C-alpha positions in Angstrom: -24.3 -26.2 -18.7 -25.3 -24.6 -22.0 -22.8 -22.6 -24.4 -25.2 -19.4 -23.7 -24.9 -19.7 -20.1 -21.1 -20.1 -20.0 -20.8 -17.0 -22.8 -22.9 -15.0 -20.6 -20.8 -15.7 -17.3 -17.7 -14.8 -19.5 -19.2 -11.7 -20.6 -20.3 -10.5 -17.1 -16.7 -11.4 -15.9 -15.2 -9.6 -18.8 -17.4 -6.5 -18.2 -16.5 -6.7 -14.2 -12.9 -6.8 -15.2 -13.1 -3.6 -17.4 -15.3 -1.8 -14.7 -12.1 -2.7 -12.2 -9.4 -1.9 -14.6 -11.3 1.7 -14.9 -11.4 1.9 -11.4 -7.7 1.0 -11.1 -6.6 3.8 -13.8 -8.6 6.5 -11.8 -7.0 5.7 -8.7 -3.6 5.7 -10.4 -4.3 9.2 -11.7 -5.2 10.2 -8.2 -2.1 9.0 -6.8 0.0 10.8 -9.6 -1.6 13.7 -8.6 -1.1 13.5 -4.9 2.7 12.7 -5.4 3.2 15.5 -7.8 1.6 17.7 -5.2 3.7 16.0 -2.5 6.8 17.0 -4.6 5.8 20.5 -4.9 5.4 20.8 -1.2 8.8 19.2 -0.6 10.5 21.6 -3.1 9.1 24.3 -1.2 10.2 23.4 2.2 13.4 22.6 1.1 13.6 26.3 -0.2 12.3 27.7 3.1 14.7 25.6 5.4 17.9 26.9 3.6 19.5 29.9 5.4 18.3 33.3 4.7 21.5 34.2 2.8 21.0 31.1 0.4 17.6 31.2 -0.6 16.5 31.9 -3.9 13.3 34.0 -3.6 12.5 33.6 -7.2 12.3 29.9 -6.4 10.3 30.3 -3.4 7.7 32.5 -5.4 7.6 29.7 -8.1 7.0 27.0 -5.4 4.4 28.8 -3.7 2.9 29.6 -7.1 3.0 25.8 -8.2 1.3 25.0 -4.6 -1.5 27.5 -5.0 -2.5 26.1 -8.3 -2.5 22.7 -6.9 -4.9 23.5 -4.5 
């Protein structure tokens, strides 16, 4: 096997690894976005499940607003 063919194989492997890293970074970003959305929904549900006397209408309005922005 010649040096050039080995180097070409290494270059291909490196290019493939770079591509995979980019894909993984995009998937991580999507996961972070979904986790944030889930946290916002959990905050809203937590406020809505409180008895009416203990509900913070300002917190509910803020949670609904954040959720709407995420959609």
